[in-house]
C-alpha positions as CSV (number, residue, x, y, z in Angstrom):
1,M,-1.0,8.9,17.5
2,P,-1.7,12.6,17.0
3,N,0.5,14.5,14.6
4,T,3.0,16.9,16.2
5,P,5.5,19.3,14.6
6,D,7.9,16.4,14.7
7,T,5.5,13.8,13.3
8,P,4.6,14.6,9.6
9,S,1.0,13.9,8.7
10,R,0.3,10.8,6.7
11,E,-1.6,11.3,3.4
12,T,-4.1,8.5,2.9
13,T,-5.1,7.4,-0.6
14,S,-7.8,4.9,-1.5
15,L,-6.7,2.2,-3.9
16,P,-9.1,1.1,-6.6
17,G,-11.0,-2.2,-6.6
18,R,-8.6,-3.7,-9.1
19,L,-4.9,-2.9,-8.8
20,D,-3.8,-3.7,-12.3
21,L,-2.1,-2.4,-15.4
22,T,-4.9,0.1,-16.1
23,N,-4.0,2.0,-12.9
24,A,-0.4,1.1,-12.3
25,A,0.9,4.3,-13.7
26,A,-1.3,6.4,-11.4
27,L,0.0,4.4,-8.4
28,R,3.6,4.9,-9.6
29,D,2.9,8.7,-9.9
30,L,1.5,8.7,-6.4
31,F,4.7,7.3,-5.0
32,L,6.9,9.6,-7.1
33,E,4.9,12.7,-6.0
34,A,4.9,11.8,-2.3
35,D,6.6,14.3,-0.1
36,G,6.1,12.5,3.2
37,P,4.6,9.4,4.8
38,L,1.8,7.7,2.8
39,A,-1.0,5.4,3.7
40,L,-2.8,3.3,1.1
41,D,-6.4,2.3,1.9
42,A,-6.9,-1.2,0.5
43,S,-10.4,-1.7,1.9
44,D,-11.9,-1.7,-1.6
45,V,-9.3,-3.9,-3.3
46,E,-10.6,-7.2,-4.6
47,V,-8.0,-8.0,-7.2
48,V,-4.2,-7.4,-7.5
49,T,-2.4,-8.4,-10.7
50,T,1.3,-8.7,-11.3
51,A,1.5,-5.2,-12.7
52,G,-0.2,-3.8,-9.5
53,L,2.1,-5.8,-7.3
54,Q,5.2,-4.7,-9.1
55,V,4.3,-1.0,-8.7
56,L,3.3,-1.5,-5.1
57,M,6.6,-3.2,-4.1
58,A,8.7,-0.8,-6.2
59,G,6.9,2.1,-4.6
60,R,7.4,0.7,-1.2
61,D,11.2,0.4,-1.9
62,W,11.3,4.0,-3.4
63,M,9.4,5.4,-0.4
64,A,11.9,3.7,2.0
65,D,14.9,5.0,0.0
66,Q,13.4,8.5,0.4
67,G,13.0,8.0,4.2
68,F,9.2,8.0,4.0
69,D,7.0,5.5,5.7
70,L,4.4,3.6,3.7
71,R,1.5,1.7,5.4
72,V,-1.4,-0.2,4.0
73,V,-4.7,0.2,5.9
74,G,-7.8,-1.8,5.6
75,A,-6.1,-4.8,3.9
76,T,-9.0,-7.2,3.2
77,P,-8.7,-10.9,2.8
78,P,-8.9,-10.7,-1.0
79,F,-6.1,-8.1,-1.1
80,R,-3.8,-10.2,1.1
81,S,-4.7,-13.4,-0.8
82,C,-3.9,-11.8,-4.1
83,L,-0.5,-10.7,-2.8
84,K,0.2,-14.1,-1.3
85,D,-0.9,-15.9,-4.5
86,L,1.5,-13.7,-6.5
87,G,4.3,-14.6,-4.2
88,A,4.8,-11.3,-2.5
89,D,6.8,-11.2,0.7
90,L,4.2,-9.8,3.1
91,T,6.8,-8.9,5.6
92,R,8.0,-6.2,3.3
93,I,4.7,-4.4,3.6
94,T,3.7,-2.5,6.8
95,F,0.0,-3.2,7.5
96,D,-1.7,-0.7,9.8
97,T,-3.0,-2.8,12.6
98,S,-5.3,-0.1,14.0
99,L,-7.9,-1.4,11.6
100,P,-9.3,-5.0,11.4
101,Q,-7.1,-7.2,9.2
102,G,-8.2,-10.3,7.3
103,E,-6.4,-13.6,7.7
104,V,-5.0,-15.5,4.8
105,A,-4.5,-19.2,5.3
């Protein structure tokens, strides 16, 4: 959908290959500094640890509280599998379906 004056543009940020404690603070800061809708490109993510998941879910909640939309694009099977293995409720995350999505059994 093209951006119009009524549709704010969505900033897209690539996530690192490992979403863990070493980069959790940078992800937190990304959420706190957002001034509109945000898309996270997870196409390079191979590993998500508990720290990464905690920041992702807290950031999702914070964005919603601010009235901002958050989407994950390019969610690979390893990304989804890590979230599932850590017990994340995948229904709380909006995955952008315009890109191919991996399946998790």
